C-alpha positions as CSV (number, residue, x, y, z in Angstrom):
1,M,0.3,-0.1,0.1
2,P,1.5,3.0,-1.3
3,I,2.6,5.9,1.7
4,V,-0.2,8.3,1.5
5,Y,0.2,12.4,2.6
6,S,-2.7,15.3,2.6
7,W,-3.1,18.5,4.6
8,F,-5.6,18.1,7.5
9,V,-7.6,21.4,9.3
10,C,-7.5,21.5,12.6
11,V,-11.3,21.6,14.3
12,V,-9.9,21.2,17.8
13,P,-7.4,23.6,18.4
14,S,-6.8,22.7,22.1
15,N,-5.4,19.2,21.4
16,P,-3.2,19.8,18.1
17,C,-1.5,16.4,18.4
18,S,-4.7,14.4,18.2
19,P,-5.4,12.9,14.9
20,S,-9.3,13.4,16.2
21,S,-8.7,17.0,16.2
22,Y,-7.9,17.1,12.0
23,I,-10.3,16.4,9.1
24,K,-8.7,16.0,5.5
25,I,-9.3,18.5,3.1
26,T,-8.3,18.6,-0.4
27,G,-5.9,21.4,-1.7
28,L,-4.0,24.0,0.8
29,P,-6.1,25.0,3.5
30,I,-7.0,28.7,4.2
31,C,-5.8,29.9,7.4
32,E,-7.3,33.0,9.0
33,G,-7.7,33.6,13.0
34,V,-5.9,33.6,15.7
35,E,-1.9,32.2,15.9
36,K,-3.3,28.6,16.5
37,V,-2.9,25.3,14.6
38,C,-4.7,25.4,11.3
39,A,-3.5,22.6,9.3
40,I,-0.6,20.3,9.2
41,Y,0.2,18.0,6.4
42,A,0.9,14.6,7.5
43,Q,0.5,10.8,6.5
44,V,-3.1,9.4,5.6
45,D,-3.6,6.5,8.4
46,P,-4.5,4.0,5.9
47,N,-7.0,2.4,8.5
48,N,-8.7,5.9,8.4
49,T,-8.4,8.3,5.9
50,N,-9.7,10.9,7.0
51,R,-7.9,11.6,10.1
52,P,-3.2,12.1,10.1
53,L,-0.9,9.8,11.6
54,I,1.0,12.6,13.9
55,P,4.6,11.0,15.1
56,N,6.5,12.5,17.8
57,S,8.7,14.4,15.3
58,L,5.5,15.9,13.5
59,C,3.9,16.7,17.3
60,S,7.3,18.6,18.2
61,E,7.1,20.4,15.1
62,I,3.5,21.8,16.1
63,A,5.1,22.9,19.5
64,M,7.5,24.4,17.6
65,A,5.4,26.0,15.2
66,L,2.9,27.6,18.3
67,S,6.4,28.2,20.1
68,N,7.7,30.5,17.2
69,E,4.8,31.7,16.1
70,M,6.0,31.1,12.3
71,N,4.6,28.3,10.4
72,T,6.9,25.5,9.2
73,D,7.0,23.1,6.4
74,N,4.0,20.6,7.9
75,V,2.3,22.9,10.1
76,K,0.4,26.5,9.0
77,L,-0.9,28.7,12.0
78,R,-4.1,30.9,11.8
79,E,-3.0,34.3,10.9
């Protein structure tokens, strides 16, 4: 089975490292609002194609983006 990546929009910003906090989208995310996680680019969970797989490395990247208040390659904050 091929590894597939997609953008996922955060719907529960209080828990940004939980896969259940995201829903898969098509296209690029539109990020408006206050500096919280808007979207992540992550591997699609093969057991639930609407959810991302969030390894520790991506969770750390999310924390770094929030701490620095800057987007990263895989994390987009609301602007």
